[in-house]
VMD Tcl script that builds the backbone (N, CA, C; Angstrom):
set m [mol new atoms 453]
animate dup $m
set s [atomselect $m all]
$s set {name element resname resid chain x y z} {
  {N N MET 1 A 111.427 183.555 136.198}
  {CA C MET 1 A 110.957 184.359 135.122}
  {C C MET 1 A 110.975 183.528 133.835}
  {N N PRO 2 A 109.893 183.618 133.021}
  {CA C PRO 2 A 109.863 182.797 131.810}
  {C C PRO 2 A 110.873 183.282 130.781}
  {N N GLU 3 A 111.267 182.305 129.973}
  {CA C GLU 3 A 112.248 182.633 128.938}
  {C C GLU 3 A 111.586 183.433 127.826}
  {N N PRO 4 A 112.313 184.322 127.189}
  {CA C PRO 4 A 111.702 185.067 126.088}
  {C C PRO 4 A 111.544 184.169 124.866}
  {N N ILE 5 A 110.493 184.377 124.114}
  {CA C ILE 5 A 110.207 183.563 122.931}
  {C C ILE 5 A 111.019 184.123 121.775}
  {N N ASP 6 A 111.564 183.190 121.009}
  {CA C ASP 6 A 112.397 183.562 119.859}
  {C C ASP 6 A 111.510 184.254 118.822}
  {N N PRO 7 A 111.871 185.428 118.341}
  {CA C PRO 7 A 111.016 186.124 117.383}
  {C C PRO 7 A 110.913 185.378 116.056}
  {N N GLY 8 A 111.870 184.514 115.725}
  {CA C GLY 8 A 111.801 183.752 114.465}
  {C C GLY 8 A 110.680 182.719 114.502}
  {N N LEU 9 A 110.369 182.225 115.690}
  {CA C LEU 9 A 109.296 181.233 115.810}
  {C C LEU 9 A 107.933 181.878 115.570}
  {N N ASN 10 A 107.811 183.114 115.955}
  {CA C ASN 10 A 106.540 183.796 115.707}
  {C C ASN 10 A 106.302 183.968 114.205}
  {N N ASP 11 A 107.346 184.205 113.455}
  {CA C ASP 11 A 107.209 184.353 112.002}
  {C C ASP 11 A 106.776 183.018 111.376}
  {N N VAL 12 A 107.348 181.898 111.866}
  {CA C VAL 12 A 106.988 180.575 111.322}
  {C C VAL 12 A 105.534 180.257 111.671}
  {N N ALA 13 A 105.117 180.571 112.894}
  {CA C ALA 13 A 103.741 180.315 113.304}
  {C C ALA 13 A 102.770 181.147 112.467}
  {N N ALA 14 A 103.117 182.374 112.159}
  {CA C ALA 14 A 102.248 183.218 111.339}
  {C C ALA 14 A 102.169 182.687 109.916}
  {N N ALA 15 A 103.296 182.173 109.375}
  {CA C ALA 15 A 103.290 181.632 108.013}
  {C C ALA 15 A 102.443 180.359 107.946}
  {N N LEU 16 A 102.519 179.501 108.984}
  {CA C LEU 16 A 101.712 178.280 108.995}
  {C C LEU 16 A 100.234 178.600 109.142}
  {N N ALA 17 A 99.897 179.617 109.901}
  {CA C ALA 17 A 98.494 179.992 110.075}
  {C C ALA 17 A 97.912 180.542 108.787}
  {N N ALA 18 A 98.727 181.103 107.933}
  {CA C ALA 18 A 98.241 181.670 106.673}
  {C C ALA 18 A 97.963 180.589 105.634}
  {N N LEU 19 A 98.462 179.386 105.818}
  {CA C LEU 19 A 98.240 178.317 104.848}
  {C C LEU 19 A 96.810 177.803 104.931}
  {N N ARG 20 A 96.233 177.488 103.786}
  {CA C ARG 20 A 94.890 176.920 103.712}
  {C C ARG 20 A 94.986 175.578 103.000}
  {N N PRO 21 A 94.181 174.554 103.429}
  {CA C PRO 21 A 94.255 173.256 102.755}
  {C C PRO 21 A 93.728 173.345 101.335}
  {N N ALA 22 A 94.337 172.561 100.452}
  {CA C ALA 22 A 93.912 172.544 99.061}
  {C C ALA 22 A 92.693 171.635 98.936}
  {N N THR 23 A 91.862 171.906 97.990}
  {CA C THR 23 A 90.693 171.058 97.771}
  {C C THR 23 A 91.155 169.726 97.200}
  {N N PRO 24 A 90.576 168.624 97.681}
  {CA C PRO 24 A 91.038 167.317 97.203}
  {C C PRO 24 A 90.534 167.033 95.794}
  {N N ASP 25 A 91.331 166.252 95.055}
  {CA C ASP 25 A 90.936 165.836 93.719}
  {C C ASP 25 A 90.156 164.519 93.782}
  {N N LEU 26 A 89.873 164.045 94.996}
  {CA C LEU 26 A 89.205 162.766 95.184}
  {C C LEU 26 A 87.701 162.988 95.216}
  {N N SER 27 A 87.020 162.411 94.246}
  {CA C SER 27 A 85.569 162.528 94.174}
  {C C SER 27 A 84.975 161.134 94.369}
  {N N ARG 28 A 83.951 161.043 95.207}
  {CA C ARG 28 A 83.354 159.741 95.488}
  {C C ARG 28 A 82.753 159.148 94.223}
  {N N ASP 29 A 82.094 159.940 93.447}
  {CA C ASP 29 A 81.465 159.442 92.220}
  {C C ASP 29 A 82.502 158.949 91.227}
  {N N ARG 30 A 83.598 159.654 91.147}
  {CA C ARG 30 A 84.646 159.252 90.198}
  {C C ARG 30 A 85.269 157.928 90.625}
  {N N VAL 31 A 85.498 157.736 91.950}
  {CA C VAL 31 A 86.085 156.489 92.440}
  {C C VAL 31 A 85.171 155.313 92.139}
  {N N LEU 32 A 83.863 155.460 92.379}
  {CA C LEU 32 A 82.929 154.374 92.099}
  {C C LEU 32 A 82.854 154.076 90.603}
  {N N PHE 33 A 82.914 155.086 89.768}
  {CA C PHE 33 A 82.886 154.877 88.327}
  {C C PHE 33 A 84.111 154.095 87.872}
  {N N GLN 34 A 85.278 154.460 88.407}
  {CA C GLN 34 A 86.504 153.749 88.011}
  {C C GLN 34 A 86.499 152.306 88.526}
  {N N ALA 35 A 85.920 152.046 89.707}
  {CA C ALA 35 A 85.847 150.680 90.231}
  {C C ALA 35 A 84.945 149.816 89.357}
  {N N GLY 36 A 83.811 150.347 88.945}
  {CA C GLY 36 A 82.922 149.603 88.064}
  {C C GLY 36 A 83.557 149.327 86.715}
  {N N ARG 37 A 84.285 150.298 86.198}
  {CA C ARG 37 A 84.963 150.130 84.911}
  {C C ARG 37 A 86.046 149.057 84.997}
  {N N ALA 38 A 86.787 149.017 86.133}
  {CA C ALA 38 A 87.843 148.016 86.301}
  {C C ALA 38 A 87.244 146.616 86.465}
  {N N SER 39 A 86.067 146.526 87.084}
  {CA C SER 39 A 85.474 145.204 87.272}
  {C C SER 39 A 84.928 144.641 85.972}
  {N N ALA 40 A 84.648 145.462 85.016}
  {CA C ALA 40 A 84.141 144.985 83.732}
  {C C ALA 40 A 85.221 144.246 82.962}
  {N N HIS 41 A 86.458 144.513 83.223}
  {CA C HIS 41 A 87.553 143.869 82.516}
  {C C HIS 41 A 88.155 142.709 83.308}
  {N N ALA 42 A 87.555 142.321 84.426}
  {CA C ALA 42 A 88.102 141.228 85.241}
  {C C ALA 42 A 87.818 139.893 84.556}
  {N N TRP 43 A 88.754 139.025 84.595}
  {CA C TRP 43 A 88.605 137.719 83.947}
  {C C TRP 43 A 88.656 136.569 84.959}
  {N N PHE 44 A 89.041 136.852 86.218}
  {CA C PHE 44 A 89.250 135.776 87.190}
  {C C PHE 44 A 87.952 135.045 87.525}
  {N N TRP 45 A 86.886 135.781 87.929}
  {CA C TRP 45 A 85.657 135.117 88.362}
  {C C TRP 45 A 84.912 134.440 87.224}
  {N N PRO 46 A 84.827 135.019 86.054}
  {CA C PRO 46 A 84.191 134.262 84.960}
  {C C PRO 46 A 84.978 132.994 84.598}
  {N N ALA 47 A 86.303 133.055 84.650}
  {CA C ALA 47 A 87.105 131.866 84.346}
  {C C ALA 47 A 86.923 130.795 85.426}
  {N N THR 48 A 86.832 131.202 86.684}
  {CA C THR 48 A 86.619 130.256 87.777}
  {C C THR 48 A 85.262 129.590 87.650}
  {N N THR 49 A 84.246 130.341 87.295}
  {CA C THR 49 A 82.904 129.778 87.116}
  {C C THR 49 A 82.888 128.788 85.955}
  {N N ALA 50 A 83.558 129.124 84.885}
  {CA C ALA 50 A 83.612 128.216 83.732}
  {C C ALA 50 A 84.352 126.932 84.096}
  {N N ALA 51 A 85.440 127.023 84.834}
  {CA C ALA 51 A 86.187 125.822 85.232}
  {C C ALA 51 A 85.350 124.934 86.143}
  {N N ALA 52 A 84.601 125.524 87.091}
  {CA C ALA 52 A 83.749 124.738 87.982}
  {C C ALA 52 A 82.639 124.050 87.192}
  {N N THR 53 A 82.082 124.732 86.203}
  {CA C THR 53 A 81.029 124.138 85.375}
  {C C THR 53 A 81.564 122.956 84.587}
  {N N VAL 54 A 82.748 123.084 84.026}
  {CA C VAL 54 A 83.360 121.985 83.280}
  {C C VAL 54 A 83.638 120.811 84.208}
  {N N ALA 55 A 84.138 121.070 85.421}
  {CA C ALA 55 A 84.429 119.994 86.374}
  {C C ALA 55 A 83.157 119.248 86.759}
  {N N VAL 56 A 82.056 119.969 86.967}
  {CA C VAL 56 A 80.791 119.319 87.315}
  {C C VAL 56 A 80.296 118.470 86.152}
  {N N ALA 57 A 80.425 118.969 84.930}
  {CA C ALA 57 A 79.979 118.206 83.769}
  {C C ALA 57 A 80.800 116.926 83.605}
  {N N VAL 58 A 82.107 117.010 83.804}
  {CA C VAL 58 A 82.966 115.818 83.687}
  {C C VAL 58 A 82.626 114.795 84.764}
  {N N LEU 59 A 82.445 115.236 85.997}
  {CA C LEU 59 A 82.102 114.303 87.073}
  {C C LEU 59 A 80.739 113.656 86.854}
  {N N ALA 60 A 79.780 114.419 86.346}
  {CA C ALA 60 A 78.465 113.848 86.060}
  {C C ALA 60 A 78.564 112.801 84.952}
  {N N ALA 61 A 79.369 113.074 83.925}
  {CA C ALA 61 A 79.551 112.099 82.844}
  {C C ALA 61 A 80.246 110.843 83.367}
  {N N MET 62 A 81.231 111.003 84.231}
  {CA C MET 62 A 81.909 109.834 84.794}
  {C C MET 62 A 80.943 109.000 85.634}
  {N N LEU 63 A 80.057 109.638 86.356}
  {CA C LEU 63 A 79.090 108.921 87.178}
  {C C LEU 63 A 78.072 108.189 86.303}
  {N N PHE 64 A 77.649 108.829 85.224}
  {CA C PHE 64 A 76.636 108.239 84.356}
  {C C PHE 64 A 77.197 107.084 83.528}
  {N N PHE 65 A 78.424 107.204 83.032}
  {CA C PHE 65 A 78.993 106.209 82.130}
  {C C PHE 65 A 79.947 105.227 82.810}
  {N N ARG 66 A 79.936 105.160 84.111}
  {CA C ARG 66 A 80.861 104.262 84.793}
  {C C ARG 66 A 80.438 102.810 84.574}
  {N N PRO 67 A 81.406 101.871 84.609}
  {CA C PRO 67 A 81.054 100.463 84.407}
  {C C PRO 67 A 80.320 99.914 85.635}
  {N N ALA 68 A 79.647 98.802 85.410}
  {CA C ALA 68 A 78.906 98.166 86.510}
  {C C ALA 68 A 79.894 97.668 87.561}
  {N N PRO 69 A 79.512 97.709 88.822}
  {CA C PRO 69 A 80.436 97.234 89.855}
  {C C PRO 69 A 80.650 95.728 89.749}
  {N N ALA 70 A 81.807 95.302 90.200}
  {CA C ALA 70 A 82.131 93.877 90.170}
  {C C ALA 70 A 81.195 93.133 91.109}
  {N N PRO 71 A 80.808 91.907 90.736}
  {CA C PRO 71 A 79.903 91.161 91.620}
  {C C PRO 71 A 80.594 90.812 92.936}
  {N N ILE 72 A 79.800 90.782 93.971}
  {CA C ILE 72 A 80.327 90.449 95.293}
  {C C ILE 72 A 80.548 88.942 95.341}
  {N N PRO 73 A 81.726 88.520 95.783}
  {CA C PRO 73 A 81.973 87.073 95.826}
  {C C PRO 73 A 81.045 86.399 96.841}
  {N N ILE 74 A 80.589 85.220 96.476}
  {CA C ILE 74 A 79.681 84.464 97.330}
  {C C ILE 74 A 80.506 83.623 98.282}
  {N N GLU 75 A 80.163 83.723 99.543}
  {CA C GLU 75 A 80.876 82.917 100.529}
  {C C GLU 75 A 80.274 81.525 100.544}
  {N N ARG 76 A 81.132 80.548 100.645}
  {CA C ARG 76 A 80.678 79.169 100.716}
  {C C ARG 76 A 81.082 78.590 102.054}
  {N N ILE 77 A 80.176 77.840 102.608}
  {CA C ILE 77 A 80.463 77.169 103.864}
  {C C ILE 77 A 80.848 75.732 103.529}
  {N N VAL 78 A 82.034 75.368 103.940}
  {CA C VAL 78 A 82.539 74.026 103.666}
  {C C VAL 78 A 82.602 73.281 104.988}
  {N N TYR 79 A 81.933 72.131 105.022}
  {CA C TYR 79 A 81.958 71.300 106.217}
  {C C TYR 79 A 83.059 70.257 106.062}
  {N N VAL 80 A 83.925 70.203 107.037}
  {CA C VAL 80 A 85.002 69.219 107.038}
  {C C VAL 80 A 84.694 68.228 108.158}
  {N N HIS 81 A 84.520 66.991 107.771}
  {CA C HIS 81 A 84.215 65.969 108.770}
  {C C HIS 81 A 85.511 65.425 109.329}
  {N N ASP 82 A 85.527 65.284 110.654}
  {CA C ASP 82 A 86.720 64.757 111.311}
  {C C ASP 82 A 86.863 63.270 110.999}
  {N N GLN 83 A 88.083 62.859 110.968}
  {CA C GLN 83 A 88.350 61.436 110.791}
  {C C GLN 83 A 88.006 60.721 112.092}
  {N N PRO 84 A 87.549 59.487 112.016}
  {CA C PRO 84 A 87.262 58.777 113.260}
  {C C PRO 84 A 88.542 58.630 114.063}
  {N N PRO 85 A 88.417 58.681 115.387}
  {CA C PRO 85 A 89.629 58.572 116.204}
  {C C PRO 85 A 90.279 57.199 116.015}
  {N N PRO 86 A 91.584 57.186 116.116}
  {CA C PRO 86 A 92.258 55.884 115.948}
  {C C PRO 86 A 91.881 54.942 117.099}
  {N N ALA 87 A 91.943 53.678 116.809}
  {CA C ALA 87 A 91.607 52.667 117.818}
  {C C ALA 87 A 92.634 52.722 118.940}
  {N N PRO 88 A 92.184 52.526 120.192}
  {CA C PRO 88 A 93.145 52.555 121.291}
  {C C PRO 88 A 94.126 51.392 121.170}
  {N N PRO 89 A 95.319 51.626 121.654}
  {CA C PRO 89 A 96.304 50.532 121.547}
  {C C PRO 89 A 95.861 49.343 122.400}
  {N N LYS 90 A 96.207 48.195 121.910}
  {CA C LYS 90 A 95.857 46.977 122.651}
  {C C LYS 90 A 96.793 46.841 123.837}
  {N N VAL 91 A 96.173 46.509 124.961}
  {CA C VAL 91 A 96.942 46.379 126.190}
  {C C VAL 91 A 97.176 44.893 126.452}
  {N N ASP 92 A 98.399 44.596 126.728}
  {CA C ASP 92 A 98.746 43.211 127.059}
  {C C ASP 92 A 98.380 42.982 128.519}
  {N N MET 93 A 97.499 42.062 128.800}
  {CA C MET 93 A 97.044 41.820 130.155}
  {C C MET 93 A 98.138 41.221 131.029}
  {N N ALA 94 A 99.127 40.667 130.419}
  {CA C ALA 94 A 100.195 40.065 131.205}
  {C C ALA 94 A 101.141 41.123 131.761}
  {N N ALA 95 A 101.132 42.320 131.169}
  {CA C ALA 95 A 102.046 43.376 131.631}
  {C C ALA 95 A 101.564 43.907 132.972}
  {N N PRO 96 A 102.462 44.395 133.787}
  {CA C PRO 96 A 102.045 44.935 135.080}
  {C C PRO 96 A 101.193 46.188 134.877}
  {N N THR 97 A 100.197 46.362 135.742}
  {CA C THR 97 A 99.276 47.500 135.606}
  {C C THR 97 A 99.881 48.793 136.115}
  {N N ALA 98 A 100.942 48.755 136.876}
  {CA C ALA 98 A 101.554 49.976 137.394}
  {C C ALA 98 A 102.109 50.835 136.267}
  {N N ALA 99 A 102.518 50.223 135.181}
  {CA C ALA 99 A 103.085 50.981 134.072}
  {C C ALA 99 A 102.008 51.768 133.331}
  {N N LEU 100 A 100.733 51.367 133.432}
  {CA C LEU 100 A 99.654 52.030 132.707}
  {C C LEU 100 A 99.029 53.178 133.494}
  {N N GLU 101 A 99.318 53.310 134.772}
  {CA C GLU 101 A 98.726 54.378 135.564}
  {C C GLU 101 A 99.320 55.727 135.157}
  {N N PRO 102 A 98.481 56.735 135.073}
  {CA C PRO 102 A 99.010 58.052 134.687}
  {C C PRO 102 A 99.822 58.654 135.825}
  {N N GLU 103 A 100.683 59.568 135.437}
  {CA C GLU 103 A 101.500 60.241 136.443}
  {C C GLU 103 A 100.618 61.170 137.264}
  {N N PRO 104 A 100.873 61.274 138.553}
  {CA C PRO 104 A 100.058 62.192 139.352}
  {C C PRO 104 A 100.336 63.634 138.934}
  {N N PRO 105 A 99.317 64.498 139.008}
  {CA C PRO 105 A 99.544 65.898 138.617}
  {C C PRO 105 A 100.473 66.588 139.599}
  {N N ALA 106 A 101.012 67.678 139.151}
  {CA C ALA 106 A 101.912 68.456 140.007}
  {C C ALA 106 A 101.123 68.952 141.212}
  {N N PRO 107 A 101.752 69.072 142.349}
  {CA C PRO 107 A 101.003 69.509 143.530}
  {C C PRO 107 A 100.446 70.918 143.327}
  {N N TYR 108 A 99.209 71.091 143.770}
  {CA C TYR 108 A 98.520 72.377 143.644}
  {C C TYR 108 A 98.918 73.256 144.821}
  {N N PRO 109 A 99.302 74.495 144.568}
  {CA C PRO 109 A 99.644 75.385 145.694}
  {C C PRO 109 A 98.362 75.859 146.374}
  {N N TRP 110 A 98.028 75.234 147.478}
  {CA C TRP 110 A 96.786 75.549 148.170}
  {C C TRP 110 A 96.851 76.951 148.749}
  {N N PRO 111 A 95.709 77.654 148.728}
  {CA C PRO 111 A 95.696 79.001 149.291}
  {C C PRO 111 A 95.929 78.971 150.798}
  {N N THR 112 A 96.524 80.035 151.266}
  {CA C THR 112 A 96.883 80.067 152.681}
  {C C THR 112 A 95.957 80.972 153.487}
  {N N THR 113 A 95.262 81.900 152.865}
  {CA C THR 113 A 94.374 82.793 153.618}
  {C C THR 113 A 92.931 82.326 153.439}
  {N N PRO 114 A 92.036 82.662 154.364}
  {CA C PRO 114 A 90.630 82.251 154.213}
  {C C PRO 114 A 89.983 82.831 152.952}
  {N N TYR 115 A 90.330 84.074 152.620}
  {CA C TYR 115 A 89.760 84.666 151.408}
  {C C TYR 115 A 90.227 83.916 150.165}
  {N N ALA 116 A 91.517 83.603 150.091}
  {CA C ALA 116 A 92.040 82.885 148.930}
  {C C ALA 116 A 91.428 81.493 148.850}
  {N N SER 117 A 91.188 80.857 150.005}
  {CA C SER 117 A 90.569 79.541 150.013}
  {C C SER 117 A 89.134 79.619 149.492}
  {N N LEU 118 A 88.385 80.625 149.941}
  {CA C LEU 118 A 87.011 80.805 149.469}
  {C C LEU 118 A 86.984 81.116 147.975}
  {N N GLU 119 A 87.900 81.962 147.510}
  {CA C GLU 119 A 87.989 82.285 146.087}
  {C C GLU 119 A 88.303 81.040 145.273}
  {N N ASP 120 A 89.192 80.212 145.772}
  {CA C ASP 120 A 89.555 78.982 145.073}
  {C C ASP 120 A 88.343 78.065 144.954}
  {N N LYS 121 A 87.562 77.932 146.032}
  {CA C LYS 121 A 86.377 77.077 145.988}
  {C C LYS 121 A 85.359 77.601 144.983}
  {N N VAL 122 A 85.138 78.909 144.978}
  {CA C VAL 122 A 84.154 79.471 144.058}
  {C C VAL 122 A 84.621 79.319 142.616}
  {N N LEU 123 A 85.899 79.505 142.368}
  {CA C LEU 123 A 86.401 79.374 141.002}
  {C C LEU 123 A 86.373 77.932 140.517}
  {N N ARG 124 A 86.622 77.003 141.401}
  {CA C ARG 124 A 86.661 75.598 140.988}
  {C C ARG 124 A 85.281 74.985 140.898}
  {N N TRP 125 A 84.381 75.264 141.871}
  {CA C TRP 125 A 83.112 74.554 141.955}
  {C C TRP 125 A 81.902 75.456 141.749}
  {N N GLY 126 A 82.110 76.757 141.619}
  {CA C GLY 126 A 80.982 77.667 141.479}
  {C C GLY 126 A 80.316 77.900 142.816}
  {N N LEU 127 A 79.107 78.437 142.787}
  {CA C LEU 127 A 78.400 78.714 144.037}
  {C C LEU 127 A 77.937 77.437 144.724}
  {N N ASP 128 A 77.817 76.340 143.957}
  {CA C ASP 128 A 77.421 75.073 144.568}
  {C C ASP 128 A 78.507 74.528 145.477}
  {N N GLY 129 A 79.742 74.965 145.293}
  {CA C GLY 129 A 80.831 74.474 146.119}
  {C C GLY 129 A 80.865 75.106 147.490}
  {N N LEU 130 A 80.100 76.178 147.672}
  {CA C LEU 130 A 80.085 76.818 148.984}
  {C C LEU 130 A 79.166 76.055 149.921}
  {N N ALA 131 A 79.478 76.064 151.159}
  {CA C ALA 131 A 78.642 75.400 152.148}
  {C C ALA 131 A 77.393 76.231 152.384}
  {N N GLY 132 A 76.305 75.556 152.761}
  {CA C GLY 132 A 75.057 76.243 153.056}
  {C C GLY 132 A 75.167 76.959 154.395}
  {N N PRO 133 A 74.097 77.629 154.794}
  {CA C PRO 133 A 74.131 78.313 156.088}
  {C C PRO 133 A 74.227 77.279 157.216}
  {N N PRO 134 A 74.791 77.666 158.347}
  {CA C PRO 134 A 74.924 76.700 159.445}
  {C C PRO 134 A 73.545 76.295 159.970}
  {N N ALA 135 A 73.447 75.045 160.414}
  {CA C ALA 135 A 72.183 74.531 160.951}
  {C C ALA 135 A 71.908 75.185 162.302}
  {N N PRO 136 A 70.644 75.428 162.611}
  {CA C PRO 136 A 70.340 76.029 163.911}
  {C C PRO 136 A 70.662 75.032 165.025}
  {N N PRO 137 A 70.981 75.531 166.186}
  {CA C PRO 137 A 71.313 74.615 167.278}
  {C C PRO 137 A 70.085 73.774 167.658}
  {N N ALA 138 A 70.338 72.540 168.051}
  {CA C ALA 138 A 69.245 71.632 168.430}
  {C C ALA 138 A 68.663 72.057 169.785}
  {N N PRO 139 A 67.359 71.980 169.950}
  {CA C PRO 139 A 66.777 72.365 171.228}
  {C C PRO 139 A 67.135 71.313 172.298}
  {N N PRO 140 A 67.161 71.711 173.521}
  {CA C PRO 140 A 67.491 70.731 174.571}
  {C C PRO 140 A 66.398 69.654 174.640}
  {N N PRO 141 A 66.762 68.440 175.007}
  {CA C PRO 141 A 65.749 67.377 175.076}
  {C C PRO 141 A 64.732 67.688 176.176}
  {N N GLU 142 A 63.517 67.352 175.892}
  {CA C GLU 142 A 62.465 67.637 176.859}
  {C C GLU 142 A 62.426 66.546 177.936}
  {N N SER 143 A 62.092 66.963 179.118}
  {CA C SER 143 A 61.989 66.002 180.212}
  {C C SER 143 A 60.567 65.426 180.259}
  {N N LEU 144 A 60.396 64.392 181.063}
  {CA C LEU 144 A 59.099 63.734 181.170}
  {C C LEU 144 A 58.062 64.669 181.781}
  {N N ASP 145 A 58.493 65.463 182.722}
  {CA C ASP 145 A 57.562 66.398 183.350}
  {C C ASP 145 A 57.072 67.455 182.374}
  {N N SER 146 A 57.971 67.961 181.522}
  {CA C SER 146 A 57.561 68.998 180.555}
  {C C SER 146 A 56.626 68.401 179.518}
  {N N LEU 147 A 56.829 67.172 179.143}
  {CA C LEU 147 A 55.932 66.548 178.185}
  {C C LEU 147 A 54.533 66.358 178.776}
  {N N LEU 148 A 54.499 65.979 180.067}
  {CA C LEU 148 A 53.194 65.780 180.712}
  {C C LEU 148 A 52.477 67.102 180.895}
  {N N LYS 149 A 53.187 68.168 181.168}
  {CA C LYS 149 A 52.571 69.467 181.364}
  {C C LYS 149 A 52.037 70.026 180.049}
  {N N SER 150 A 52.656 69.651 178.943}
  {CA C SER 150 A 52.226 70.163 177.630}
  {C C SER 150 A 50.900 69.537 177.200}
  {N N LEU 151 A 50.492 68.380 177.816}
  {CA C LEU 151 A 49.229 67.748 177.465}
  {C C LEU 151 A 48.146 68.466 178.170}
}
mol reanalyze $m
mol bondsrecalc $m
mol representation Tube
mol addrep $m
């Protein structure tokens, strides 16, 4: 069975239903009029425009009255001639020739794989260092009978 409704709540509901909304004091025309009136007294945008105009005038004056640029330095090419090489030392012919031979170069670590060997040849001698294609096998010598039959 539903619970009984409190009789005090019915009185509050009746009092709220009797209330009517008040007319607003907000008028669209009045708001627009006040906005236009407030914008007439604004100083920010006119001051910003004046400052930008002054900045443009100063920059234009600086551009117009600036001094001439410094001349670009000219590069000069200076040729330096090498001194002639010194004369080779005189060799005493009586001295043994073994002392004049240069030292042998350090041993070269030869490549161990066929690819490394081929790479070494190409790097040292270029493509000319590679061997040409193998020669075709020689034909068997012809016999006397085959020569006579070919005539």
